[in-house]
Biopython code that builds the backbone (N, CA, C, O; Angstrom):
import numpy as np
from Bio.PDB.StructureBuilder import StructureBuilder

atoms = [
    (1, "MET", "N", (0.852, -1.172, 0.000)),
    (1, "MET", "CA", (0.000, 0.000, 0.000)),
    (1, "MET", "C", (0.896, 1.233, 0.000)),
    (1, "MET", "O", (2.026, 1.194, 0.487)),
    (2, "ARG", "N", (0.392, 2.294, -0.537)),
    (2, "ARG", "CA", (1.144, 3.533, -0.560)),
    (2, "ARG", "C", (0.625, 4.459, 0.535)),
    (2, "ARG", "O", (-0.583, 4.604, 0.723)),
    (3, "ARG", "N", (1.554, 5.082, 1.253)),
    (3, "ARG", "CA", (1.170, 6.053, 2.279)),
    (3, "ARG", "C", (0.292, 7.130, 1.635)),
    (3, "ARG", "O", (0.548, 7.534, 0.500)),
    (4, "GLY", "N", (-0.727, 7.592, 2.336)),
    (4, "GLY", "CA", (-1.614, 8.634, 1.830)),
    (4, "GLY", "C", (-2.681, 8.133, 0.870)),
    (4, "GLY", "O", (-3.470, 8.925, 0.355)),
    (5, "SER", "N", (-2.716, 6.829, 0.621)),
    (5, "SER", "CA", (-3.738, 6.265, -0.271)),
    (5, "SER", "C", (-4.929, 5.776, 0.552)),
    (5, "SER", "O", (-4.916, 5.831, 1.782)),
    (6, "THR", "N", (-5.943, 5.304, -0.140)),
    (6, "THR", "CA", (-7.153, 4.780, 0.514)),
    (6, "THR", "C", (-7.432, 3.359, 0.023)),
    (6, "THR", "O", (-8.434, 3.122, -0.652)),
    (7, "PRO", "N", (-6.555, 2.418, 0.355)),
    (7, "PRO", "CA", (-6.728, 1.051, -0.159)),
    (7, "PRO", "C", (-7.877, 0.306, 0.505)),
    (7, "PRO", "O", (-8.265, 0.594, 1.637)),
    (8, "THR", "N", (-8.404, -0.653, -0.230)),
    (8, "THR", "CA", (-9.391, -1.581, 0.303)),
    (8, "THR", "C", (-8.702, -2.935, 0.423)),
    (8, "THR", "O", (-8.175, -3.456, -0.559)),
    (9, "HIS", "N", (-8.705, -3.497, 1.611)),
    (9, "HIS", "CA", (-8.111, -4.802, 1.849)),
    (9, "HIS", "C", (-9.225, -5.837, 1.976)),
    (9, "HIS", "O", (-10.170, -5.658, 2.744)),
    (10, "VAL", "N", (-9.102, -6.913, 1.219)),
    (10, "VAL", "CA", (-10.094, -7.979, 1.212)),
    (10, "VAL", "C", (-9.419, -9.252, 1.712)),
    (10, "VAL", "O", (-8.379, -9.662, 1.195)),
    (11, "PHE", "N", (-10.021, -9.866, 2.716)),
    (11, "PHE", "CA", (-9.497, -11.092, 3.307)),
    (11, "PHE", "C", (-10.487, -12.216, 3.070)),
    (11, "PHE", "O", (-11.664, -12.093, 3.409)),
    (12, "ASN", "N", (-10.021, -13.302, 2.496)),
    (12, "ASN", "CA", (-10.843, -14.500, 2.318)),
    (12, "ASN", "C", (-10.636, -15.387, 3.542)),
    (12, "ASN", "O", (-9.506, -15.734, 3.887)),
    (13, "VAL", "N", (-11.725, -15.743, 4.185)),
    (13, "VAL", "CA", (-11.656, -16.572, 5.395)),
    (13, "VAL", "C", (-12.426, -17.863, 5.178)),
    (13, "VAL", "O", (-13.207, -17.981, 4.233)),
    (14, "SER", "N", (-12.203, -18.822, 6.050)),
    (14, "SER", "CA", (-12.853, -20.121, 5.895)),
    (14, "SER", "C", (-14.189, -20.225, 6.639)),
    (14, "SER", "O", (-14.800, -21.293, 6.675)),
    (15, "LEU", "N", (-14.638, -19.122, 7.226)),
    (15, "LEU", "CA", (-15.915, -19.097, 7.945)),
    (15, "LEU", "C", (-16.948, -18.300, 7.165)),
    (15, "LEU", "O", (-16.619, -17.291, 6.541)),
    (16, "ASP", "N", (-18.190, -18.748, 7.200)),
    (16, "ASP", "CA", (-19.280, -17.962, 6.629)),
    (16, "ASP", "C", (-19.611, -16.807, 7.561)),
    (16, "ASP", "O", (-19.349, -16.867, 8.763)),
    (17, "ALA", "N", (-20.184, -15.767, 7.002)),
    (17, "ALA", "CA", (-20.498, -14.555, 7.760)),
    (17, "ALA", "C", (-21.329, -14.830, 9.008)),
    (17, "ALA", "O", (-21.137, -14.167, 10.028)),
    (18, "ASP", "N", (-22.248, -15.794, 8.950)),
    (18, "ASP", "CA", (-23.100, -16.078, 10.110)),
    (18, "ASP", "C", (-22.333, -16.731, 11.261)),
    (18, "ASP", "O", (-22.858, -16.828, 12.371)),
    (19, "LEU", "N", (-21.106, -17.179, 11.016)),
    (19, "LEU", "CA", (-20.272, -17.759, 12.075)),
    (19, "LEU", "C", (-19.258, -16.753, 12.622)),
    (19, "LEU", "O", (-18.389, -17.101, 13.422)),
    (20, "ILE", "N", (-19.385, -15.490, 12.174)),
    (20, "ILE", "CA", (-18.472, -14.443, 12.632)),
    (20, "ILE", "C", (-19.255, -13.462, 13.493)),
    (20, "ILE", "O", (-20.176, -12.798, 13.017)),
    (21, "ASP", "N", (-18.882, -13.379, 14.760)),
    (21, "ASP", "CA", (-19.540, -12.476, 15.693)),
    (21, "ASP", "C", (-18.813, -11.139, 15.777)),
    (21, "ASP", "O", (-19.443, -10.082, 15.812)),
    (22, "LYS", "N", (-17.481, -11.192, 15.808)),
    (22, "LYS", "CA", (-16.655, -9.987, 15.906)),
    (22, "LYS", "C", (-15.433, -10.147, 15.011)),
    (22, "LYS", "O", (-14.928, -11.251, 14.804)),
    (23, "VAL", "N", (-14.976, -9.021, 14.491)),
    (23, "VAL", "CA", (-13.755, -8.985, 13.679)),
    (23, "VAL", "C", (-12.901, -7.824, 14.155)),
    (23, "VAL", "O", (-13.405, -6.753, 14.492)),
    (24, "ARG", "N", (-11.607, -8.061, 14.174)),
    (24, "ARG", "CA", (-10.647, -6.994, 14.439)),
    (24, "ARG", "C", (-9.504, -7.191, 13.440)),
    (24, "ARG", "O", (-8.984, -8.297, 13.296)),
    (25, "VAL", "N", (-9.118, -6.116, 12.753)),
    (25, "VAL", "CA", (-7.997, -6.160, 11.820)),
    (25, "VAL", "C", (-6.886, -5.313, 12.429)),
    (25, "VAL", "O", (-7.063, -4.124, 12.694)),
    (26, "LEU", "N", (-5.741, -5.948, 12.644)),
    (26, "LEU", "CA", (-4.607, -5.295, 13.293)),
    (26, "LEU", "C", (-3.507, -5.024, 12.282)),
    (26, "LEU", "O", (-3.177, -5.878, 11.459)),
    (27, "TYR", "N", (-2.945, -3.825, 12.355)),
    (27, "TYR", "CA", (-1.834, -3.431, 11.496)),
    (27, "TYR", "C", (-0.686, -3.008, 12.403)),
    (27, "TYR", "O", (-0.860, -2.164, 13.282)),
    (28, "ALA", "N", (0.484, -3.598, 12.188)),
    (28, "ALA", "CA", (1.650, -3.296, 13.018)),
    (28, "ALA", "C", (2.852, -3.016, 12.134)),
    (28, "ALA", "O", (2.911, -3.413, 10.970)),
    (29, "GLN", "N", (3.803, -2.319, 12.730)),
    (29, "GLN", "CA", (5.056, -2.027, 12.032)),
    (29, "GLN", "C", (6.157, -1.935, 13.066)),
    (29, "GLN", "O", (5.999, -1.290, 14.102)),
    (30, "ASN", "N", (7.265, -2.578, 12.782)),
    (30, "ASN", "CA", (8.409, -2.590, 13.698)),
    (30, "ASN", "C", (8.013, -3.038, 15.102)),
    (30, "ASN", "O", (8.490, -2.485, 16.094)),
    (31, "GLY", "N", (7.143, -4.037, 15.182)),
    (31, "GLY", "CA", (6.742, -4.602, 16.463)),
    (31, "GLY", "C", (5.742, -3.774, 17.257)),
    (31, "GLY", "O", (5.418, -4.128, 18.391)),
    (32, "MET", "N", (5.248, -2.687, 16.690)),
    (32, "MET", "CA", (4.300, -1.803, 17.387)),
    (32, "MET", "C", (2.977, -1.760, 16.633)),
    (32, "MET", "O", (2.960, -1.664, 15.406)),
    (33, "LEU", "N", (1.868, -1.831, 17.367)),
    (33, "LEU", "CA", (0.549, -1.710, 16.767)),
    (33, "LEU", "C", (0.364, -0.288, 16.247)),
    (33, "LEU", "O", (0.546, 0.672, 16.996)),
    (34, "VAL", "N", (0.007, -0.145, 14.981)),
    (34, "VAL", "CA", (-0.171, 1.165, 14.355)),
    (34, "VAL", "C", (-1.644, 1.496, 14.179)),
    (34, "VAL", "O", (-2.055, 2.643, 14.350)),
    (35, "LEU", "N", (-2.442, 0.479, 13.834)),
    (35, "LEU", "CA", (-3.829, 0.722, 13.468)),
    (35, "LEU", "C", (-4.677, -0.490, 13.845)),
    (35, "LEU", "O", (-4.248, -1.634, 13.689)),
    (36, "LYS", "N", (-5.875, -0.230, 14.338)),
    (36, "LYS", "CA", (-6.800, -1.296, 14.695)),
    (36, "LYS", "C", (-8.167, -0.942, 14.120)),
    (36, "LYS", "O", (-8.718, 0.120, 14.410)),
    (37, "LYS", "N", (-8.704, -1.840, 13.308)),
    (37, "LYS", "CA", (-10.043, -1.662, 12.736)),
    (37, "LYS", "C", (-10.970, -2.694, 13.368)),
    (37, "LYS", "O", (-10.626, -3.871, 13.478)),
    (38, "GLU", "N", (-12.144, -2.241, 13.779)),
    (38, "GLU", "CA", (-13.126, -3.105, 14.443)),
    (38, "GLU", "C", (-14.213, -3.534, 13.454)),
    (38, "GLU", "O", (-14.213, -3.116, 12.296)),
    (39, "MET", "N", (-15.125, -4.361, 13.920)),
    (39, "MET", "CA", (-16.216, -4.896, 13.097)),
    (39, "MET", "C", (-16.983, -3.778, 12.381)),
    (39, "MET", "O", (-17.352, -3.930, 11.216)),
    (40, "ALA", "N", (-17.220, -2.674, 13.061)),
    (40, "ALA", "CA", (-17.978, -1.567, 12.473)),
    (40, "ALA", "C", (-17.247, -0.948, 11.279)),
    (40, "ALA", "O", (-17.873, -0.304, 10.437)),
    (41, "ASP", "N", (-15.939, -1.136, 11.202)),
    (41, "ASP", "CA", (-15.134, -0.601, 10.102)),
    (41, "ASP", "C", (-15.062, -1.567, 8.919)),
    (41, "ASP", "O", (-14.506, -1.228, 7.874)),
    (42, "CYS", "N", (-15.617, -2.758, 9.078)),
    (42, "CYS", "CA", (-15.480, -3.830, 8.090)),
    (42, "CYS", "C", (-16.827, -4.185, 7.474)),
    (42, "CYS", "O", (-17.888, -3.907, 8.033)),
    (43, "THR", "N", (-16.747, -4.803, 6.313)),
    (43, "THR", "CA", (-17.903, -5.425, 5.689)),
    (43, "THR", "C", (-17.641, -6.916, 5.671)),
    (43, "THR", "O", (-16.583, -7.360, 5.224)),
    (44, "VAL", "N", (-18.598, -7.691, 6.155)),
    (44, "VAL", "CA", (-18.459, -9.146, 6.176)),
    (44, "VAL", "C", (-19.573, -9.721, 5.309)),
    (44, "VAL", "O", (-20.756, -9.583, 5.622)),
    (45, "GLU", "N", (-19.176, -10.367, 4.213)),
    (45, "GLU", "CA", (-20.131, -10.969, 3.284)),
    (45, "GLU", "C", (-19.601, -12.317, 2.846)),
    (45, "GLU", "O", (-18.466, -12.432, 2.384)),
    (46, "GLY", "N", (-20.429, -13.333, 2.995)),
    (46, "GLY", "CA", (-19.992, -14.671, 2.615)),
    (46, "GLY", "C", (-18.756, -15.057, 3.404)),
    (46, "GLY", "O", (-18.783, -15.108, 4.634)),
    (47, "GLN", "N", (-17.680, -15.326, 2.696)),
    (47, "GLN", "CA", (-16.420, -15.673, 3.345)),
    (47, "GLN", "C", (-15.364, -14.599, 3.097)),
    (47, "GLN", "O", (-14.167, -14.884, 3.045)),
    (48, "LYS", "N", (-15.833, -13.351, 2.945)),
    (48, "LYS", "CA", (-14.919, -12.232, 2.716)),
    (48, "LYS", "C", (-15.099, -11.155, 3.773)),
    (48, "LYS", "O", (-16.218, -10.799, 4.140)),
    (49, "ILE", "N", (-13.969, -10.646, 4.254)),
    (49, "ILE", "CA", (-13.962, -9.511, 5.174)),
    (49, "ILE", "C", (-13.229, -8.385, 4.447)),
    (49, "ILE", "O", (-12.096, -8.555, 3.997)),
    (50, "THR", "N", (-13.889, -7.239, 4.340)),
    (50, "THR", "CA", (-13.335, -6.106, 3.609)),
    (50, "THR", "C", (-13.191, -4.920, 4.551)),
    (50, "THR", "O", (-14.092, -4.624, 5.335)),
    (51, "VAL", "N", (-12.051, -4.247, 4.465)),
    (51, "VAL", "CA", (-11.822, -3.039, 5.260)),
    (51, "VAL", "C", (-11.173, -1.990, 4.358)),
    (51, "VAL", "O", (-10.244, -2.288, 3.607)),
    (52, "LYS", "N", (-11.673, -0.768, 4.443)),
    (52, "LYS", "CA", (-11.126, 0.336, 3.649)),
    (52, "LYS", "C", (-10.362, 1.268, 4.584)),
    (52, "LYS", "O", (-10.880, 1.694, 5.617)),
    (53, "LEU", "N", (-9.137, 1.574, 4.210)),
    (53, "LEU", "CA", (-8.313, 2.476, 4.998)),
    (53, "LEU", "C", (-8.436, 3.898, 4.469)),
    (53, "LEU", "O", (-8.674, 4.110, 3.280)),
    (54, "THR", "N", (-8.274, 4.858, 5.349)),
    (54, "THR", "CA", (-8.328, 6.263, 4.975)),
    (54, "THR", "C", (-6.906, 6.784, 4.737)),
    (54, "THR", "O", (-5.924, 6.105, 5.035)),
    (55, "GLN", "N", (-6.821, 8.001, 4.194)),
    (55, "GLN", "CA", (-5.512, 8.635, 4.044)),
    (55, "GLN", "C", (-4.825, 8.756, 5.403)),
    (55, "GLN", "O", (-3.633, 8.479, 5.533)),
    (56, "LYS", "N", (-5.587, 9.171, 6.405)),
    (56, "LYS", "CA", (-5.030, 9.306, 7.753)),
    (56, "LYS", "C", (-4.476, 7.974, 8.248)),
    (56, "LYS", "O", (-3.407, 7.930, 8.856)),
    (57, "ASP", "N", (-5.204, 6.890, 7.986)),
    (57, "ASP", "CA", (-4.750, 5.558, 8.388)),
    (57, "ASP", "C", (-3.391, 5.234, 7.770)),
    (57, "ASP", "O", (-2.458, 4.853, 8.477)),
    (58, "THR", "N", (-3.283, 5.386, 6.448)),
    (58, "THR", "CA", (-2.052, 4.969, 5.773)),
    (58, "THR", "C", (-0.891, 5.922, 6.036)),
    (58, "THR", "O", (0.269, 5.520, 5.943)),
    (59, "LEU", "N", (-1.186, 7.174, 6.360)),
    (59, "LEU", "CA", (-0.117, 8.111, 6.713)),
    (59, "LEU", "C", (0.495, 7.795, 8.074)),
    (59, "LEU", "O", (1.557, 8.318, 8.415)),
    (60, "ALA", "N", (-0.167, 6.946, 8.850)),
    (60, "ALA", "CA", (0.364, 6.555, 10.163)),
    (60, "ALA", "C", (1.539, 5.581, 10.040)),
    (60, "ALA", "O", (2.257, 5.341, 11.011)),
    (61, "PHE", "N", (1.732, 5.021, 8.832)),
    (61, "PHE", "CA", (2.816, 4.062, 8.618)),
    (61, "PHE", "C", (4.068, 4.754, 8.105)),
    (61, "PHE", "O", (4.002, 5.830, 7.510)),
    (62, "LYS", "N", (5.198, 4.126, 8.343)),
    (62, "LYS", "CA", (6.467, 4.554, 7.769)),
    (62, "LYS", "C", (6.734, 3.690, 6.534)),
    (62, "LYS", "O", (6.178, 2.600, 6.401)),
    (63, "ASP", "N", (7.578, 4.179, 5.643)),
    (63, "ASP", "CA", (7.973, 3.376, 4.482)),
    (63, "ASP", "C", (8.583, 2.066, 4.953)),
    (63, "ASP", "O", (9.237, 2.025, 5.995)),
    (64, "GLY", "N", (8.376, 1.009, 4.204)),
    (64, "GLY", "CA", (8.981, -0.281, 4.549)),
    (64, "GLY", "C", (7.968, -1.402, 4.499)),
    (64, "GLY", "O", (7.234, -1.543, 3.521)),
    (65, "LYS", "N", (7.927, -2.195, 5.544)),
    (65, "LYS", "CA", (7.025, -3.340, 5.641)),
    (65, "LYS", "C", (6.059, -3.127, 6.800)),
    (65, "LYS", "O", (6.397, -2.484, 7.793)),
    (66, "ALA", "N", (4.859, -3.673, 6.662)),
    (66, "ALA", "CA", (3.882, -3.681, 7.750)),
    (66, "ALA", "C", (3.316, -5.096, 7.851)),
    (66, "ALA", "O", (3.384, -5.875, 6.900)),
    (67, "GLU", "N", (2.764, -5.409, 9.005)),
    (67, "GLU", "CA", (2.133, -6.705, 9.227)),
    (67, "GLU", "C", (0.640, -6.500, 9.457)),
    (67, "GLU", "O", (0.216, -5.507, 10.049)),
    (68, "VAL", "N", (-0.143, -7.455, 8.979)),
    (68, "VAL", "CA", (-1.601, -7.403, 9.117)),
    (68, "VAL", "C", (-2.071, -8.741, 9.658)),
    (68, "VAL", "O", (-1.632, -9.797, 9.203)),
    (69, "GLN", "N", (-2.976, -8.688, 10.644)),
    (69, "GLN", "CA", (-3.536, -9.921, 11.196)),
    (69, "GLN", "C", (-5.009, -9.705, 11.511)),
    (69, "GLN", "O", (-5.401, -8.649, 12.007)),
    (70, "LEU", "N", (-5.816, -10.715, 11.218)),
    (70, "LEU", "CA", (-7.242, -10.707, 11.561)),
    (70, "LEU", "C", (-7.449, -11.461, 12.863)),
    (70, "LEU", "O", (-6.774, -12.452, 13.142)),
    (71, "ARG", "N", (-8.388, -10.976, 13.650)),
    (71, "ARG", "CA", (-8.863, -11.732, 14.811)),
    (71, "ARG", "C", (-10.367, -11.855, 14.646)),
    (71, "ARG", "O", (-11.067, -10.864, 14.435)),
    (72, "ILE", "N", (-10.848, -13.070, 14.743)),
    (72, "ILE", "CA", (-12.274, -13.351, 14.573)),
    (72, "ILE", "C", (-12.779, -14.060, 15.819)),
    (72, "ILE", "O", (-12.145, -14.989, 16.319)),
    (73, "ASN", "N", (-13.920, -13.615, 16.311)),
    (73, "ASN", "CA", (-14.624, -14.322, 17.386)),
    (73, "ASN", "C", (-15.918, -14.865, 16.814)),
    (73, "ASN", "O", (-16.613, -14.183, 16.061)),
    (74, "THR", "N", (-16.235, -16.102, 17.179)),
    (74, "THR", "CA", (-17.480, -16.731, 16.727)),
    (74, "THR", "C", (-18.576, -16.483, 17.772)),
    (74, "THR", "O", (-18.273, -16.075, 18.893)),
    (75, "PRO", "N", (-19.832, -16.720, 17.421)),
    (75, "PRO", "CA", (-20.922, -16.550, 18.388)),
    (75, "PRO", "C", (-20.781, -17.454, 19.616)),
    (75, "PRO", "O", (-21.350, -17.159, 20.667)),
    (76, "THR", "N", (-20.031, -18.546, 19.492)),
    (76, "THR", "CA", (-19.845, -19.458, 20.628)),
    (76, "THR", "C", (-18.617, -19.091, 21.467)),
    (76, "THR", "O", (-18.271, -19.809, 22.406)),
    (77, "GLY", "N", (-17.961, -17.982, 21.134)),
    (77, "GLY", "CA", (-16.841, -17.511, 21.937)),
    (77, "GLY", "C", (-15.473, -17.996, 21.506)),
    (77, "GLY", "O", (-14.479, -17.691, 22.163)),
    (78, "GLU", "N", (-15.399, -18.751, 20.407)),
    (78, "GLU", "CA", (-14.089, -19.160, 19.911)),
    (78, "GLU", "C", (-13.363, -17.940, 19.349)),
    (78, "GLU", "O", (-13.973, -17.082, 18.710)),
    (79, "SER", "N", (-12.065, -17.873, 19.594)),
    (79, "SER", "CA", (-11.233, -16.796, 19.069)),
    (79, "SER", "C", (-10.267, -17.393, 18.056)),
    (79, "SER", "O", (-9.520, -18.322, 18.365)),
    (80, "ILE", "N", (-10.289, -16.849, 16.840)),
    (80, "ILE", "CA", (-9.486, -17.398, 15.753)),
    (80, "ILE", "C", (-8.606, -16.297, 15.158)),
    (80, "ILE", "O", (-9.093, -15.485, 14.372)),
    (81, "PRO", "N", (-7.332, -16.255, 15.513)),
    (81, "PRO", "CA", (-6.427, -15.302, 14.871)),
    (81, "PRO", "C", (-5.911, -15.885, 13.554)),
    (81, "PRO", "O", (-5.666, -17.088, 13.454)),
    (82, "SER", "N", (-5.749, -15.030, 12.552)),
    (82, "SER", "CA", (-5.218, -15.478, 11.264)),
    (82, "SER", "C", (-3.696, -15.521, 11.316)),
    (82, "SER", "O", (-3.073, -15.124, 12.301)),
    (83, "LYS", "N", (-3.125, -16.008, 10.239)),
    (83, "LYS", "CA", (-1.682, -15.881, 10.100)),
    (83, "LYS", "C", (-1.375, -14.393, 9.950)),
    (83, "LYS", "O", (-2.279, -13.590, 9.717)),
    (84, "ILE", "N", (-0.127, -14.035, 10.081)),
    (84, "ILE", "CA", (0.292, -12.649, 9.919)),
    (84, "ILE", "C", (0.732, -12.454, 8.474)),
    (84, "ILE", "O", (1.591, -13.176, 7.968)),
    (85, "TYR", "N", (0.130, -11.470, 7.824)),
    (85, "TYR", "CA", (0.458, -11.127, 6.444)),
    (85, "TYR", "C", (1.425, -9.956, 6.435)),
    (85, "TYR", "O", (1.351, -9.074, 7.290)),
    (86, "GLU", "N", (2.321, -9.949, 5.479)),
    (86, "GLU", "CA", (3.259, -8.832, 5.340)),
    (86, "GLU", "C", (2.898, -8.039, 4.087)),
    (86, "GLU", "O", (2.663, -8.612, 3.023)),
    (87, "VAL", "N", (2.858, -6.713, 4.225)),
    (87, "VAL", "CA", (2.576, -5.840, 3.087)),
    (87, "VAL", "C", (3.662, -4.780, 2.985)),
    (87, "VAL", "O", (4.233, -4.351, 3.988)),
    (88, "ASP", "N", (3.935, -4.367, 1.751)),
    (88, "ASP", "CA", (4.876, -3.273, 1.527)),
    (88, "ASP", "C", (4.170, -1.953, 1.782)),
    (88, "ASP", "O", (3.000, -1.791, 1.436)),
    (89, "VAL", "N", (4.873, -1.024, 2.379)),
    (89, "VAL", "CA", (4.375, 0.343, 2.556)),
    (89, "VAL", "C", (5.292, 1.239, 1.730)),
    (89, "VAL", "O", (6.484, 1.365, 2.009)),
    (90, "ARG", "N", (4.711, 1.852, 0.716)),
    (90, "ARG", "CA", (5.507, 2.678, -0.202)),
    (90, "ARG", "C", (5.433, 4.136, 0.191)),
    (90, "ARG", "O", (4.453, 4.596, 0.777)),
    (91, "ARG", "N", (6.471, 4.841, -0.139)),
    (91, "ARG", "CA", (6.597, 6.233, 0.289)),
    (91, "ARG", "C", (5.686, 7.193, -0.454)),
    (91, "ARG", "O", (5.192, 6.901, -1.543)),
    (92, "LEU", "N", (5.481, 8.325, 0.152)),
    (92, "LEU", "CA", (4.743, 9.439, -0.402)),
    (92, "LEU", "C", (5.614, 10.671, -0.208)),
    (92, "LEU", "O", (6.279, 10.790, 0.821)),
    (93, "LEU", "N", (5.628, 11.581, -1.155)),
    (93, "LEU", "CA", (6.538, 12.728, -1.073)),
    (93, "LEU", "C", (6.117, 13.787, -0.077)),
    (93, "LEU", "O", (6.898, 14.690, 0.224)),
    (94, "GLU", "N", (4.907, 13.701, 0.441)),
    (94, "GLU", "CA", (4.485, 14.622, 1.496)),
    (94, "GLU", "C", (3.863, 13.798, 2.626)),
    (94, "GLU", "O", (3.635, 12.598, 2.475)),
    (95, "ASN", "N", (3.595, 14.443, 3.738)),
    (95, "ASN", "CA", (3.093, 13.733, 4.906)),
    (95, "ASN", "C", (1.783, 14.357, 5.392)),
    (95, "ASN", "O", (1.616, 14.616, 6.584)),
    (96, "GLU", "N", (0.872, 14.590, 4.473)),
    (96, "GLU", "CA", (-0.402, 15.174, 4.861)),
    (96, "GLU", "C", (-1.520, 14.642, 3.980)),
    (96, "GLU", "O", (-1.287, 14.160, 2.871)),
    (97, "GLU", "N", (-2.738, 14.740, 4.498)),
    (97, "GLU", "CA", (-3.908, 14.316, 3.739)),
    (97, "GLU", "C", (-4.148, 15.292, 2.586)),
    (97, "GLU", "O", (-3.918, 16.494, 2.717)),
    (98, "PHE", "N", (-4.601, 14.769, 1.486)),
    (98, "PHE", "CA", (-4.909, 15.568, 0.294)),
    (98, "PHE", "C", (-6.425, 15.656, 0.194)),
    (98, "PHE", "O", (-7.083, 14.711, -0.241)),
    (99, "VAL", "N", (-6.977, 16.802, 0.602)),
    (99, "VAL", "CA", (-8.445, 16.972, 0.599)),
    (99, "VAL", "C", (-8.861, 18.124, -0.273)),
    (99, "VAL", "O", (-10.052, 18.410, -0.392)),
]
sb = StructureBuilder()
sb.init_structure("model")
sb.init_model(0)
sb.init_chain("A")
sb.init_seg("    ")
for serial, (resi, resn, name, xyz) in enumerate(atoms, 1):
    if name == "N":
        sb.init_residue(resn, " ", resi, " ")
    sb.init_atom(name, np.array(xyz, "f"), 0.0, 1.0, " ", f" {name:<3s}", serial, name[0])
structure = sb.get_structure()
């Protein structure tokens, strides 16, 4: 993803939407949590979880690599963390939102 952009991240999961009670999408960089998106920030349809980041969200990252992980809770209280995904964070020549 490029800093200052508004990417949409789509995650394919092995659970149907009716088996997902809560979702949290975590973004970290250099071992520190940078961004946390909750269920209200996501769209859950079928076996896809979609989250759209804002310019402010992506400007919170530094150039380099970032890690992304999903946490899912089922209606029965099971907690299912995903594997950790690595994404490239590309630079932007300025450090402000373009509105």
